[in-house]
Steps between C-alpha positions, in 0.01 A plus 500: 500500500645835398536792739203693362265207552638441852441867583138481380422180693684579822422871526872570548635751250773401256719764656457346847568151360831629361573655842434164669739341252771757573468418871515127433151440635370332186679415178334389178568135434611568146512721197327478165693481180458875473651551848174578678451389862291187535338409833411144598211400728741478795611857433137616502437328834805672648375838381170440680691393813700822485184710470332314786793565734523864391132540590596424861739794504823306449785677328632347179814400691292306754292350219817361344614354832159346563499327160863391478637449854399156635589610852287815488215492755204735472406534867740780595445686174122483537526632859710792372245568227218499756689747720588728208143490371361593840745789527404620151129477584560696821683772305228515237228505767674785678525691173134434422399622846708814462355576158148445634564744782641761268193457279270533802665834579370625160812697405439796275855501366843347537584729790212344691624152409851577619372651825284193570788265421725693739243478779440129442875442512517706817239280667722194446838667555760334723526832686247536781531878476415497130201270565381740768529800267319312223216412738464863609509619138240246389217705650552780248583274205300249297647189661273195468373403843584134431870589487472704818327219693740237369799708613340577838430135575864403452655805670709411806664838571291679767545851355414396144211289633359806675517696175318223317225488762462879476470478122254209514277690741448741210467239225123452506282190484731299272780519757263383772382207290852384419613532861200292605623227266838523674333394827454154345863464390678177604798715603479627859701820434271592212188451714645718774597778258155488343319547832743775606429689178124451536516631855604842368205529261185659645145403418232243573618262227842463660348473846297204372815341357681546831207338681531197273876492567424431868412145391843447340715209618796739493544668840695789345213574261245477781715725717542781247129483417401509867723797581352705217145390577558599861601846382179508294292409805397155373409270791568178305871569547486441877558118508804524271643790700463295817678210332785733402549602863507136606738393225726808534454582132485877482357487851574866583323623187215256566460632855488856364233398249295336775531817705372706206206266449423510872416867458159368403313414824329211324839341429693582817350222713517252210873568460556478874315167514714372213823590676378354829392178330843453349664577835304213653590254225698204640755524218582865572854513638649780712622708204161478329313597817724803551438621146126453543508692828692784335242504219231581759676831571286722278177303498241704694210368702408317817579157354864600452518657848374181664739287299800714595400486866503120488822490301675725755490195730612254231753234597719615212691791644548663160126493428416628850744792483377598152136490611575699816680766296212525253250533783703783646516673163125470455438638846727796432327564172153491652604733783586769250732801556535668836 
């Protein structure tokens, strides 16, 4: 079979067939009387083998080794091809995402495109300071909120993270929706960053999201949600805040939040009862009982006063001294000046 016929049947151009020949990948079995290349059936099969291996991403050099080296094993090469393909897909996916975000910014001209590219690069910079500046600048620029949320949820630097939360608080409903999705992330750090960012966004929608976060299995998520809900006067936060005092997880902030909630007379006795109940729990060790006693400090009402009176005679000296001090402080406060 002459080269033109081979090209038609195989789909490989005559030029490429000559290139294969120059590399020694496939050689025509013979020549016609006129000196034209003539391919045998075995040559045709080899051409199809070459094309099959090329379709997997093998270089022509590796194709030659695969066909001619009896000791060549495909396993390692296939693993390398899988890795390289995944890396290429990741690069292409990143490019596609970036292009989509630039398109979403609806640039009016190339200056807008360049400005958006610079901001997107700033959000992923290795420099925490540059990420912080990009986050602060994003409020006045057309940066897609998806990029802002994505950067915020991976930000570990506290200063840059604060800038991202500030920017997200001004990002509108789309930012809130994407942060809510972050609450369901399998990565603990992402969940925590999502709830921290949500906590800085006002409004009933976010309050509802924070209420739902109280049911999270992640104590950090529950804790951040409870602290913010406490500041918003939401009573559902009380059980989690009590747990935080017991478990010494942000216990000082939790005690402050309980104190703020106790400004409502309807909640003061409920909070006091919760602290007292945990004080009486058999599993509460000395350190836990002291923290719970300290948490009673700014809880008003007769229930707290009675509890402190009893605790001033507690067998744990640390608890007794703390309760006695708090009783004295309350008495001085109620006596007033003069």
